[in-house]
KEKE-3310 file (N, C-alpha, C; in steps of 0.2 Angstrom, whole numbers, plus 5000, padded with zeros to 4 digits):
npx = (5199:5191:5183:5185:5177:5179:5192:5197:5200:5194:5179:5163:5158:5167:5174:5167:5166:5177:5180:5173:5176:5188:5183:5178:5188:5196:5190:5184:5173:5160:5164:5153:5153:5145:5148:5164:5167:5178:5192:5184:5168:5157:5153:5141:5135:5135:5136:5130:5137:5135:5126:5129:5141:5138:5148:5150:5151:5149:5150:5141:5144:5129:5134:5124:5124:5119:5115:5114:5105:5115:5111:5112:5115:5111:5104:5106:5104:5111:5116:5116:5133:5133:5125:5116:5117:5118:5123:5116:5118:5115:5127:5122:5129:5131:5130:5127:5126:5119:5117:5114:5118:5112:5103:5103:5101:5096:5094:5084:5088:5089:5080:5077:5084:5075:5058:5048:5041:5048:5036:5031:5031:5043:5041:5042:5033:5022:5009:5005:4994:4997:4990:4982:4970:4984:4994:4997:5012:5028:5039:5052:5069:5077:5066:5065:5075:5087:5096:5096:5087:5064:5059:5056:5063:5073:5085:5080:5075:5081:5087:5093:5094:5099:5100:5103:5109:5106:5108:5105:5097:5094:5084:5087:5083:5073:5071:5063:5063:5065:5060:5054:5057:5064:5072:5070:5076:5073:5076:5087:5083:5084:5088:5074:5074:5068:5063:5062:5049:5047:5042:5031:5024:5025:5036:5038:5044:5052:5046:5032:5019:5029:5022:5027:5027:5025:5031:5031:5038:5042:5048:5045:5053:5049:5054:5060:5064:5060:5061:5061:5051:5052:5048:5040:5038:5032:5026:5023:5024:5020:5011:5016:5020:5025:5022:5025:5022:5023:5026:5039:5039:5052:5061:5075:5089:5098:5097:5086:5073:5067:5057:5066:5084:5086:5078:5061:5060:5049:5052:5046:5044:5055:5051:5043:5038:5038:5036:5035:5038:5029:5032:5021:5019:5017:5009:5005:4998:5001:4985:4989:4991:4994:4999:5002:4999:5001:5003:5006:5002:5006:5016:5017:5014:5014:5012:5014:5013:5010:5008:4999:4997:4996:4985:4991:4985:4984:4971:4959:4959:4961:4969:4968:4967:4972:4976:4978:4973:4980:4973:4962:4966:4965:4976:4986:4983:4969:4959:4968:4971:4963:4973:4987:4988:4989:4990:4990:4993:4985:4985:4979:4977:4972:4962:4958:4951:4948:4942:4944:4953:4954:4953:4956:4956:4961:4962:4965:4968:4969:4967:4960:4963:4956:4954:4951:4937:4937:4933:4915:4909:4912:4915:4924:4930:4932:4926:4931:4932:4927:4915:4916:4930:4935:4943:4942:4945:4948:4938:4941:4933:4934:4927:4916:4921:4907:4905:4911:4920:4928:4938:4945:4948)
npy = (4682:4700:4713:4730:4746:4757:4757:4761:4773:4789:4798:4794:4782:4780:4774:4760:4757:4753:4744:4733:4732:4726:4711:4708:4703:4696:4688:4686:4694:4710:4717:4728:4742:4750:4767:4773:4791:4801:4814:4820:4819:4820:4809:4793:4785:4780:4791:4792:4798:4790:4775:4760:4748:4732:4720:4703:4687:4693:4698:4705:4712:4721:4727:4728:4746:4760:4765:4782:4789:4804:4822:4829:4818:4808:4793:4776:4766:4756:4746:4735:4730:4728:4738:4751:4769:4772:4758:4746:4734:4720:4709:4694:4693:4680:4676:4686:4691:4700:4705:4706:4711:4711:4727:4732:4746:4750:4768:4784:4801:4814:4826:4823:4822:4817:4809:4796:4786:4780:4791:4801:4818:4829:4841:4854:4859:4852:4849:4837:4825:4813:4796:4803:4806:4798:4811:4819:4820:4820:4822:4832:4839:4843:4850:4860:4865:4870:4860:4848:4833:4830:4822:4808:4790:4776:4780:4782:4770:4762:4749:4739:4725:4718:4708:4696:4683:4667:4674:4683:4693:4695:4702:4716:4735:4746:4763:4777:4779:4782:4780:4764:4752:4743:4732:4720:4713:4704:4695:4682:4663:4665:4670:4678:4685:4692:4704:4726:4737:4752:4764:4778:4786:4800:4813:4826:4838:4854:4855:4856:4840:4833:4823:4809:4798:4780:4771:4757:4742:4729:4724:4712:4709:4711:4693:4691:4675:4660:4660:4663:4670:4676:4683:4697:4711:4728:4744:4754:4766:4762:4752:4734:4722:4717:4709:4711:4716:4724:4727:4738:4745:4753:4755:4754:4746:4754:4768:4782:4784:4775:4767:4754:4749:4741:4741:4741:4734:4721:4704:4689:4676:4677:4688:4681:4680:4668:4652:4658:4660:4666:4670:4675:4689:4700:4715:4731:4745:4757:4763:4755:4738:4724:4714:4711:4707:4710:4709:4712:4714:4703:4696:4683:4679:4664:4648:4654:4651:4660:4663:4664:4681:4693:4707:4724:4739:4751:4755:4763:4763:4759:4749:4747:4730:4714:4705:4706:4706:4704:4716:4729:4741:4751:4756:4743:4733:4731:4719:4702:4689:4672:4663:4668:4674:4661:4644:4647:4649:4653:4658:4657:4670:4687:4701:4720:4727:4735:4731:4710:4699:4705:4703:4710:4705:4694:4673:4659:4641:4641:4643:4646:4650:4649:4659:4674:4685:4703:4713:4723:4724:4720:4706:4693:4687:4693:4698:4706:4710:4701:4688:4681:4684:4670:4654:4636:4641:4638:4641:4642:4638:4655:4668:4681:4691:4696:4705:4718:4719:4708:4706:4714:4707)
npz = (5247:5251:5249:5257:5254:5262:5263:5252:5239:5236:5229:5237:5230:5219:5225:5233:5219:5217:5226:5221:5208:5211:5219:5206:5199:5210:5211:5225:5237:5238:5252:5259:5272:5286:5284:5288:5295:5291:5283:5275:5276:5287:5290:5293:5283:5267:5252:5235:5219:5207:5198:5206:5199:5192:5186:5179:5192:5203:5220:5231:5248:5258:5272:5286:5284:5274:5261:5251:5237:5228:5231:5219:5209:5193:5193:5194:5206:5210:5195:5181:5173:5164:5154:5148:5144:5130:5124:5114:5112:5122:5133:5140:5156:5172:5187:5200:5216:5227:5244:5257:5273:5291:5297:5279:5270:5255:5248:5242:5235:5244:5238:5223:5205:5198:5194:5193:5177:5160:5158:5164:5165:5171:5188:5197:5214:5215:5224:5235:5240:5248:5244:5239:5221:5204:5195:5182:5182:5188:5202:5200:5200:5188:5181:5171:5168:5155:5141:5154:5151:5153:5155:5167:5164:5165:5173:5183:5192:5206:5208:5195:5184:5169:5156:5167:5175:5184:5202:5212:5226:5242:5259:5263:5261:5254:5248:5250:5235:5222:5206:5201:5214:5212:5198:5187:5170:5158:5163:5171:5180:5194:5212:5226:5241:5256:5253:5260:5257:5255:5255:5248:5237:5237:5243:5258:5257:5256:5267:5259:5250:5240:5220:5219:5207:5201:5211:5210:5220:5213:5202:5190:5173:5152:5148:5162:5168:5179:5192:5210:5222:5238:5252:5253:5260:5266:5263:5247:5235:5224:5215:5222:5219:5202:5188:5172:5154:5140:5126:5113:5097:5091:5101:5104:5114:5128:5125:5130:5131:5135:5150:5150:5152:5141:5133:5123:5111:5098:5105:5103:5108:5118:5125:5132:5150:5165:5173:5188:5203:5217:5233:5248:5251:5263:5262:5258:5245:5242:5239:5225:5217:5227:5219:5205:5185:5173:5156:5138:5121:5115:5120:5131:5146:5158:5169:5181:5198:5213:5229:5246:5251:5258:5267:5269:5274:5283:5292:5286:5276:5258:5242:5228:5221:5229:5222:5202:5187:5173:5156:5149:5144:5129:5122:5121:5113:5119:5128:5130:5118:5122:5130:5129:5143:5159:5163:5179:5198:5207:5226:5244:5251:5254:5263:5262:5252:5237:5225:5226:5220:5205:5187:5171:5160:5150:5154:5157:5163:5173:5193:5205:5224:5240:5246:5256:5257:5263:5263:5262:5250:5237:5230:5230:5219:5204:5187:5178:5164:5158:5155:5144:5142:5147:5152:5158:5173:5187:5203:5218:5236:5238:5248:5255:5270:5277:5289:5295:5306:5306:5302:5306:5319)
capx = (5197:5186:5189:5183:5176:5186:5203:5200:5200:5192:5172:5162:5155:5175:5178:5162:5166:5183:5180:5168:5180:5192:5181:5177:5192:5199:5183:5182:5166:5164:5158:5151:5150:5146:5158:5168:5168:5184:5190:5181:5163:5159:5143:5142:5133:5140:5133:5133:5135:5135:5126:5136:5143:5141:5150:5148:5152:5150:5145:5141:5137:5130:5132:5122:5126:5117:5118:5113:5110:5117:5105:5117:5113:5101:5105:5103:5106:5115:5116:5121:5134:5132:5119:5117:5116:5120:5123:5112:5119:5120:5129:5122:5127:5129:5134:5130:5122:5118:5115:5112:5116:5107:5101:5106:5095:5098:5088:5083:5093:5082:5080:5080:5083:5069:5057:5042:5045:5049:5031:5030:5035:5047:5040:5041:5032:5019:5006:4999:4991:4997:4983:4973:4974:4990:4996:5003:5021:5034:5043:5064:5073:5077:5063:5064:5080:5092:5098:5091:5079:5063:5053:5061:5069:5076:5087:5075:5077:5083:5090:5091:5099:5096:5102:5107:5105:5111:5107:5102:5095:5093:5087:5087:5077:5074:5067:5062:5062:5066:5052:5052:5064:5071:5067:5073:5073:5078:5085:5083:5090:5086:5079:5073:5072:5069:5064:5056:5050:5043:5037:5023:5019:5025:5037:5038:5052:5055:5039:5027:5023:5030:5022:5034:5022:5029:5036:5033:5043:5048:5048:5049:5051:5051:5060:5061:5060:5065:5064:5059:5054:5049:5047:5042:5034:5033:5024:5028:5014:5011:5013:5020:5027:5021:5026:5023:5027:5022:5032:5034:5042:5054:5066:5080:5091:5102:5091:5086:5066:5057:5059:5070:5089:5085:5073:5057:5059:5046:5059:5043:5043:5063:5047:5038:5037:5038:5043:5040:5034:5028:5025:5022:5021:5012:5009:5002:5000:5000:4979:4988:4991:5000:5003:4998:5000:4999:5008:5003:5004:5008:5018:5017:5014:5012:5016:5015:5011:5008:5004:5002:4995:4986:4985:4992:4984:4982:4964:4951:4962:4960:4972:4963:4965:4973:4980:4974:4977:4976:4969:4959:4967:4965:4984:4988:4979:4965:4963:4973:4970:4964:4977:4991:4990:4987:4996:4991:4989:4985:4979:4982:4975:4966:4963:4951:4953:4943:4943:4950:4956:4952:4956:4951:4961:4961:4962:4963:4970:4971:4967:4961:4960:4957:4954:4948:4938:4938:4928:4909:4907:4914:4915:4931:4935:4928:4925:4931:4931:4918:4919:4920:4939:4938:4942:4944:4947:4944:4939:4937:4935:4933:4921:4916:4918:4902:4904:4917:4926:4927:4942:4951:4947)
capy = (4693:4703:4723:4737:4755:4762:4756:4764:4779:4794:4799:4784:4784:4779:4767:4755:4755:4751:4738:4732:4728:4721:4707:4702:4700:4691:4682:4686:4702:4719:4720:4739:4742:4756:4770:4778:4796:4805:4822:4823:4819:4816:4803:4784:4782:4778:4794:4790:4800:4787:4769:4755:4742:4726:4715:4694:4684:4698:4697:4714:4711:4726:4721:4734:4749:4762:4769:4783:4794:4810:4826:4830:4809:4806:4786:4770:4765:4748:4742:4729:4734:4727:4740:4760:4774:4771:4752:4743:4726:4717:4701:4693:4690:4679:4675:4694:4691:4704:4701:4711:4711:4716:4730:4735:4751:4757:4771:4787:4806:4819:4829:4819:4827:4817:4806:4793:4783:4784:4794:4806:4822:4833:4850:4855:4861:4847:4847:4830:4820:4805:4790:4805:4801:4801:4817:4816:4827:4817:4829:4834:4847:4845:4852:4868:4865:4872:4854:4843:4827:4834:4817:4804:4787:4771:4779:4784:4765:4757:4742:4737:4722:4719:4702:4692:4675:4665:4679:4682:4700:4696:4706:4723:4735:4753:4766:4783:4774:4790:4775:4756:4752:4734:4727:4716:4714:4697:4690:4672:4656:4668:4669:4685:4684:4694:4715:4728:4741:4762:4773:4783:4792:4809:4815:4830:4843:4858:4857:4855:4833:4831:4820:4803:4793:4774:4770:4752:4736:4725:4723:4708:4716:4705:4689:4687:4667:4655:4664:4662:4678:4672:4686:4705:4716:4736:4747:4755:4768:4760:4741:4731:4716:4719:4706:4718:4715:4729:4729:4747:4748:4760:4760:4753:4745:4762:4777:4787:4788:4771:4760:4748:4747:4736:4742:4740:4729:4714:4700:4686:4669:4677:4694:4680:4678:4661:4649:4662:4657:4669:4670:4676:4697:4706:4725:4740:4747:4765:4762:4755:4734:4720:4710:4715:4703:4713:4709:4712:4716:4696:4695:4680:4676:4659:4645:4657:4654:4664:4657:4669:4687:4699:4716:4727:4745:4754:4761:4761:4764:4752:4746:4744:4725:4710:4703:4711:4702:4710:4725:4730:4745:4751:4760:4739:4730:4727:4713:4701:4683:4670:4658:4674:4674:4653:4642:4653:4645:4663:4653:4657:4675:4690:4706:4720:4730:4739:4721:4706:4696:4706:4702:4713:4703:4687:4673:4653:4638:4640:4640:4654:4645:4651:4669:4680:4697:4708:4722:4720:4728:4716:4700:4689:4687:4698:4697:4715:4715:4697:4679:4677:4682:4667:4646:4636:4643:4633:4648:4636:4642:4659:4671:4687:4694:4702:4709:4722:4718:4701:4713:4720:4704)
capz = (5241:5256:5250:5259:5251:5270:5262:5245:5236:5230:5233:5240:5221:5215:5234:5231:5214:5216:5228:5218:5204:5212:5219:5203:5197:5212:5215:5231:5238:5236:5259:5261:5278:5285:5278:5294:5298:5289:5285:5267:5277:5295:5291:5290:5277:5258:5246:5226:5214:5201:5198:5206:5195:5197:5183:5182:5194:5206:5224:5235:5256:5259:5277:5290:5278:5273:5251:5248:5232:5231:5223:5212:5204:5190:5192:5198:5215:5209:5189:5180:5172:5155:5148:5149:5138:5122:5124:5111:5113:5130:5135:5147:5165:5178:5194:5203:5223:5231:5248:5262:5280:5299:5293:5272:5268:5248:5249:5237:5235:5248:5233:5215:5199:5191:5200:5189:5173:5157:5150:5168:5164:5178:5188:5205:5217:5218:5229:5233:5250:5248:5242:5234:5212:5203:5192:5177:5180:5193:5203:5200:5200:5183:5178:5167:5166:5148:5142:5155:5149:5154:5154:5168:5163:5166:5177:5192:5196:5211:5205:5189:5183:5164:5156:5170:5173:5192:5203:5220:5230:5249:5264:5258:5263:5250:5256:5245:5228:5213:5204:5205:5218:5208:5191:5181:5163:5155:5167:5171:5186:5200:5222:5225:5247:5261:5250:5263:5253:5260:5250:5249:5231:5239:5249:5263:5253:5258:5272:5255:5249:5231:5219:5216:5205:5201:5213:5212:5224:5213:5194:5183:5164:5147:5144:5166:5170:5182:5196:5213:5228:5245:5259:5252:5266:5267:5259:5239:5231:5217:5214:5228:5215:5200:5181:5166:5147:5135:5120:5109:5091:5087:5107:5109:5121:5131:5123:5137:5126:5140:5156:5151:5150:5135:5127:5119:5101:5102:5101:5101:5115:5122:5129:5136:5158:5162:5177:5189:5211:5222:5237:5255:5251:5262:5265:5255:5238:5239:5233:5217:5219:5228:5215:5201:5183:5163:5148:5131:5114:5112:5128:5135:5152:5160:5175:5186:5206:5217:5236:5248:5246:5265:5264:5280:5271:5287:5295:5282:5270:5254:5240:5223:5221:5230:5215:5198:5182:5165:5156:5145:5140:5119:5121:5124:5111:5123:5130:5129:5113:5126:5132:5131:5148:5158:5172:5186:5201:5215:5233:5252:5248:5261:5265:5264:5246:5233:5223:5230:5213:5199:5180:5170:5152:5150:5160:5156:5163:5182:5198:5211:5231:5249:5242:5259:5256:5269:5261:5259:5245:5233:5229:5231:5211:5198:5182:5176:5156:5156:5157:5139:5143:5152:5150:5162:5177:5192:5209:5224:5244:5237:5253:5259:5277:5279:5296:5296:5317:5306:5298:5313:5324)
cpx = (5194:5190:5185:5181:5180:5191:5204:5200:5196:5187:5168:5161:5161:5176:5177:5163:5171:5185:5174:5170:5186:5192:5180:5183:5196:5193:5180:5175:5168:5159:5159:5147:5149:5153:5157:5171:5174:5186:5186:5173:5159:5150:5143:5139:5136:5134:5134:5128:5132:5130:5132:5135:5145:5143:5149:5154:5156:5146:5147:5139:5138:5128:5130:5128:5119:5117:5112:5113:5109:5109:5106:5119:5105:5104:5103:5108:5113:5116:5120:5129:5137:5128:5120:5120:5120:5122:5117:5114:5121:5121:5124:5127:5127:5133:5134:5124:5123:5113:5116:5110:5113:5104:5105:5100:5100:5087:5091:5085:5084:5079:5080:5081:5079:5067:5049:5043:5042:5044:5029:5035:5036:5043:5041:5036:5027:5012:5001:4998:4993:4991:4980:4974:4980:4987:4999:5008:5021:5037:5051:5062:5076:5071:5063:5072:5085:5098:5098:5086:5073:5059:5060:5062:5069:5077:5083:5075:5080:5086:5089:5098:5093:5103:5106:5105:5112:5113:5105:5103:5090:5094:5089:5081:5076:5066:5066:5064:5062:5059:5053:5058:5068:5067:5074:5069:5079:5081:5082:5086:5090:5085:5081:5069:5073:5069:5061:5055:5047:5044:5032:5021:5019:5029:5038:5047:5052:5046:5032:5026:5022:5029:5026:5026:5030:5034:5033:5038:5046:5045:5049:5043:5051:5058:5063:5058:5066:5066:5060:5058:5050:5052:5046:5035:5033:5028:5025:5019:5017:5012:5017:5024:5020:5026:5023:5029:5022:5029:5030:5040:5050:5060:5068:5084:5096:5101:5088:5078:5060:5062:5061:5073:5087:5079:5065:5055:5055:5054:5055:5046:5051:5056:5046:5041:5032:5041:5043:5037:5036:5027:5029:5023:5015:5017:5002:5003:5000:4990:4981:4987:4994:5001:4999:5002:5001:5003:5000:5005:5011:5011:5016:5012:5009:5016:5020:5011:5012:5004:5005:5001:4990:4989:4984:4988:4982:4974:4960:4956:4962:4963:4966:4960:4971:4981:4975:4980:4974:4976:4969:4961:4969:4972:4990:4991:4972:4967:4965:4969:4968:4970:4985:4993:4987:4992:4997:4988:4993:4982:4986:4983:4970:4969:4957:4954:4948:4940:4947:4955:4953:4952:4950:4955:4957:4966:4960:4967:4972:4965:4966:4958:4961:4958:4948:4947:4936:4931:4920:4904:4907:4914:4923:4935:4930:4930:4928:4927:4925:4922:4919:4927:4942:4938:4946:4947:4943:4944:4936:4940:4936:4928:4922:4916:4913:4902:4916:4924:4929:4936:4949:4951:4955)
cpy = (4695:4710:4725:4740:4757:4760:4759:4770:4785:4795:4792:4782:4778:4771:4760:4754:4752:4746:4730:4725:4722:4713:4703:4702:4692:4687:4680:4689:4705:4718:4725:4735:4750:4759:4774:4786:4798:4812:4826:4824:4817:4815:4800:4781:4782:4786:4796:4796:4797:4784:4765:4751:4737:4721:4707:4693:4691:4697:4702:4708:4718:4722:4728:4742:4751:4770:4770:4788:4800:4815:4828:4822:4808:4798:4781:4773:4760:4747:4740:4734:4732:4729:4746:4763:4771:4761:4748:4738:4722:4713:4698:4690:4685:4677:4682:4692:4698:4703:4708:4710:4714:4719:4735:4740:4754:4762:4779:4795:4813:4823:4829:4827:4825:4810:4803:4787:4785:4793:4801:4811:4827:4839:4846:4857:4860:4848:4842:4825:4813:4802:4795:4802:4805:4808:4815:4816:4822:4823:4827:4839:4848:4847:4860:4868:4865:4864:4845:4839:4830:4829:4813:4796:4779:4771:4783:4777:4765:4753:4738:4734:4721:4711:4697:4688:4671:4673:4678:4694:4697:4701:4712:4727:4745:4757:4772:4781:4781:4786:4768:4753:4747:4733:4726:4711:4709:4695:4683:4669:4661:4668:4678:4684:4690:4705:4717:4732:4747:4767:4775:4785:4800:4812:4819:4836:4850:4861:4856:4846:4833:4825:4814:4799:4786:4771:4762:4749:4734:4724:4720:4711:4708:4701:4687:4678:4664:4657:4665:4667:4673:4680:4695:4707:4725:4737:4753:4759:4771:4751:4738:4726:4718:4715:4709:4719:4719:4730:4735:4749:4750:4764:4754:4752:4751:4766:4776:4787:4784:4772:4755:4752:4745:4735:4740:4736:4726:4710:4691:4683:4676:4686:4688:4678:4673:4663:4656:4657:4663:4669:4672:4684:4697:4713:4731:4743:4755:4766:4761:4743:4727:4717:4712:4711:4704:4713:4708:4714:4712:4692:4688:4679:4670:4655:4647:4654:4659:4662:4665:4677:4693:4705:4717:4731:4747:4756:4756:4764:4757:4754:4746:4736:4722:4709:4707:4707:4706:4716:4724:4737:4748:4751:4751:4735:4728:4720:4707:4692:4677:4663:4661:4673:4666:4653:4645:4653:4652:4657:4656:4667:4681:4698:4709:4730:4733:4731:4715:4705:4699:4704:4704:4711:4698:4681:4663:4645:4636:4642:4647:4648:4649:4658:4670:4688:4699:4713:4719:4720:4725:4709:4696:4691:4692:4696:4703:4715:4704:4690:4676:4677:4675:4660:4643:4635:4640:4639:4642:4639:4651:4663:4676:4689:4696:4707:4714:4721:4714:4701:4710:4715:4700)
cpz = (5244:5250:5254:5256:5257:5266:5255:5246:5235:5235:5233:5235:5220:5223:5233:5227:5211:5221:5224:5211:5206:5213:5216:5198:5201:5213:5223:5232:5242:5245:5258:5270:5280:5286:5285:5292:5294:5287:5277:5271:5284:5297:5288:5286:5271:5253:5241:5224:5206:5203:5202:5202:5195:5191:5185:5188:5202:5212:5230:5239:5258:5267:5286:5289:5277:5266:5249:5240:5232:5228:5221:5207:5199:5187:5197:5204:5212:5201:5188:5174:5162:5150:5152:5143:5135:5120:5120:5109:5119:5130:5140:5152:5169:5182:5198:5210:5223:5240:5256:5270:5286:5295:5285:5269:5260:5250:5244:5239:5243:5244:5226:5211:5196:5195:5191:5184:5168:5156:5154:5167:5171:5180:5194:5207:5214:5221:5230:5241:5248:5251:5239:5226:5209:5198:5186:5175:5186:5196:5200:5199:5193:5176:5176:5167:5161:5149:5146:5153:5154:5155:5160:5166:5167:5175:5184:5195:5202:5210:5200:5183:5174:5160:5162:5172:5183:5195:5208:5224:5236:5255:5263:5258:5257:5251:5246:5234:5224:5209:5204:5207:5215:5206:5189:5172:5162:5160:5170:5178:5191:5208:5222:5235:5251:5259:5255:5260:5256:5257:5249:5243:5230:5243:5250:5259:5251:5262:5267:5254:5242:5227:5217:5213:5201:5203:5214:5217:5217:5205:5191:5175:5158:5149:5156:5165:5174:5189:5201:5219:5231:5249:5255:5256:5262:5263:5253:5238:5228:5216:5219:5225:5207:5191:5174:5161:5146:5130:5116:5105:5092:5095:5107:5113:5122:5126:5128:5134:5132:5145:5155:5150:5139:5129:5127:5115:5105:5101:5104:5105:5121:5125:5133:5148:5160:5171:5184:5197:5213:5227:5247:5255:5257:5265:5262:5250:5238:5238:5226:5218:5225:5225:5209:5191:5176:5162:5144:5125:5113:5117:5129:5143:5157:5163:5177:5193:5211:5226:5240:5250:5255:5266:5270:5280:5282:5286:5290:5274:5265:5247:5234:5220:5227:5226:5207:5192:5174:5161:5150:5140:5130:5117:5120:5119:5114:5128:5127:5125:5122:5122:5128:5140:5152:5160:5178:5192:5207:5222:5238:5250:5254:5261:5263:5256:5240:5229:5228:5224:5208:5192:5177:5160:5154:5154:5160:5160:5170:5185:5203:5218:5235:5245:5251:5260:5260:5268:5258:5254:5237:5235:5229:5225:5208:5192:5178:5168:5155:5155:5149:5136:5146:5151:5155:5167:5181:5198:5214:5231:5245:5240:5253:5265:5277:5284:5295:5302:5313:5305:5303:5318:5326)
residu = (MET:THR:THR:ASN:PRO:ASN:ASP:CYS:HIS:GLY:SER:ASP:SER:GLU:ARG:ILE:GLN:ALA:ALA:VAL:ASN:THR:SER:ALA:ARG:THR:GLY:GLY:LYS:ALA:VAL:ILE:PRO:ALA:ARG:ILE:PRO:ASP:GLY:THR:ALA:ASP:ARG:ASP:TYR:TRP:LEU:LEU:ASP:ARG:ALA:ILE:LEU:LEU:PRO:ALA:ASN:THR:THR:LEU:VAL:LEU:ASP:ASN:CYS:ARG:LEU:LYS:LEU:SER:ASP:ASN:SER:ARG:ASP:ASN:LEU:ILE:ARG:SER:ALA:ASN:CYS:GLY:VAL:GLY:ILE:SER:GLU:ILE:ARG:THR:LEU:HIS:ASN:ILE:GLN:ILE:ILE:GLY:VAL:GLY:THR:ALA:VAL:LEU:GLU:GLY:ALA:ASP:ASN:PRO:ARG:ALA:THR:GLY:ASP:ALA:GLU:LYS:THR:LEU:ALA:THR:ASP:ILE:VAL:LYS:ILE:PRO:GLY:SER:PRO:SER:THR:PRO:VAL:SER:TYR:GLY:THR:ASP:ALA:GLY:LYS:ALA:GLY:GLU:LYS:GLN:THR:SER:ASP:TRP:ARG:SER:ILE:GLY:VAL:LEU:LEU:ALA:HIS:VAL:GLU:ASN:PHE:THR:LEU:GLN:ASN:LEU:THR:LEU:LYS:ASP:ALA:HIS:SER:TRP:ALA:VAL:SER:LEU:GLU:HIS:CYS:ALA:PHE:GLY:LYS:ILE:ARG:ASP:LEU:ASP:PHE:SER:ALA:ASP:GLY:ALA:ARG:LEU:ILE:SER:GLY:ARG:PHE:GLN:THR:PHE:LEU:ASN:GLN:ASP:GLY:LEU:ASP:LEU:ARG:GLN:GLY:CYS:HIS:ASP:ILE:THR:ILE:ASP:GLY:ILE:THR:GLY:HIS:SER:GLY:ASP:ASP:LEU:VAL:ALA:LEU:THR:ALA:ILE:ALA:CYS:PRO:GLY:MET:CYS:ALA:GLY:GLU:LEU:HIS:SER:HIS:MET:VAL:SER:GLY:LEU:GLU:PRO:GLN:GLY:ALA:ARG:ASP:ASP:ILE:HIS:ASP:ILE:VAL:ILE:ARG:ASN:VAL:ARG:GLY:SER:ALA:GLY:GLY:HIS:HIS:LEU:VAL:ARG:PHE:LEU:ASN:ALA:SER:GLY:ILE:LYS:LEU:TYR:ARG:ILE:THR:LEU:ASP:GLY:VAL:ILE:ASP:THR:ALA:PRO:GLY:LYS:PHE:LEU:ASP:ASN:ALA:LEU:VAL:ARG:ILE:GLY:ASP:ASN:ASN:PRO:ALA:TRP:GLY:GLY:VAL:THR:PRO:LEU:GLY:ASP:THR:ALA:GLY:LEU:ILE:ILE:ASN:ASN:VAL:GLN:GLY:ARG:THR:ARG:THR:SER:ILE:ALA:ILE:HIS:GLY:SER:LEU:CYS:ASP:SER:VAL:ILE:SER:ASN:VAL:ILE:ASN:TYR:ASN:PRO:GLN:THR:GLU:PRO:VAL:VAL:PHE:ALA:SER:GLY:THR:GLN:HIS:VAL:ARG:ASN:VAL:THR:VAL:ALA:ASN:ALA:VAL:THR:VAL:ARG:SER:CYS:GLU:SER:ALA:SER:ALA)
# end
């Protein structure tokens, strides 16, 4: 059975949710086509005032449609139904598919209530030129309003799945996210294919550029494993693809203090990120990193394959790195112990960034090969934290093109 929200009643959010719930009960598909203009609103796109919640065994088909958050919403676009405010125990859901057909667009609000990650304070009237250094605040109309949370949180994420196994995300365009466009927490056995991102780290609102921080494209967080990613394109306001895991005791699931709905409480080996394949990343990252690998707090990251990264930043604009591995931030415990970040295969990488492959943490038992660096001011692989934090890492066929004309040929 196929359900269509144009046949349902209520607000746009209520109609789509009714179609999703019916499809989950019947084992069918919730097909979301373009909205049919009616007496309520003369528009062909869906305007959401709250997140679409996906239960287990859901297939959501976005058929040449546009889903947009309203200015009144302070919520995700889409979230797995097992998590949310006050849900301290998140049960694993199985079989959730989000499939785009033709042009399927998920879009942030014109004038959002909150942006940025959970550490960012909300403010209005922030002037920012795209590509300029970040500021400690991020735009949000809830700034200064009594009774409203004055920092952002996980509700600013576009598509948020937590503890979901056997999932698919395919053929989606994500535009003007309020924070990370897609974030996965403790998700496994999934396929992600053909995601296109459009974000600039700032938006023109009422004639002025306002800061939107932390506009990552795709983030895999604690506990993600056995996932294949193939086909990431576009431009983001922050890292285009990031695998990040940083524990923080005291931040529990269902609370609004963190940027993970499942919390940041350490869970031992369950937090590790492993067995991930990433292919065909083409884009730019708003001055940040096309691919970011970051594990800390004793969480391990291992058996990762990255094959094919191409920097497409325009003109003389430089992102920080094609690939950045680790960090030496003392707030996260400094450089990870040898062995915590291991088994990385990085192959077929090229672009003109400040550094091509930047190793800021530890790395062992890994291979980096076929790197073409078009920035003559740097080397193709930079050991920023020193070679004492590197063991059994092979670098092969890594070259720097000294002629600028070669990069644009």
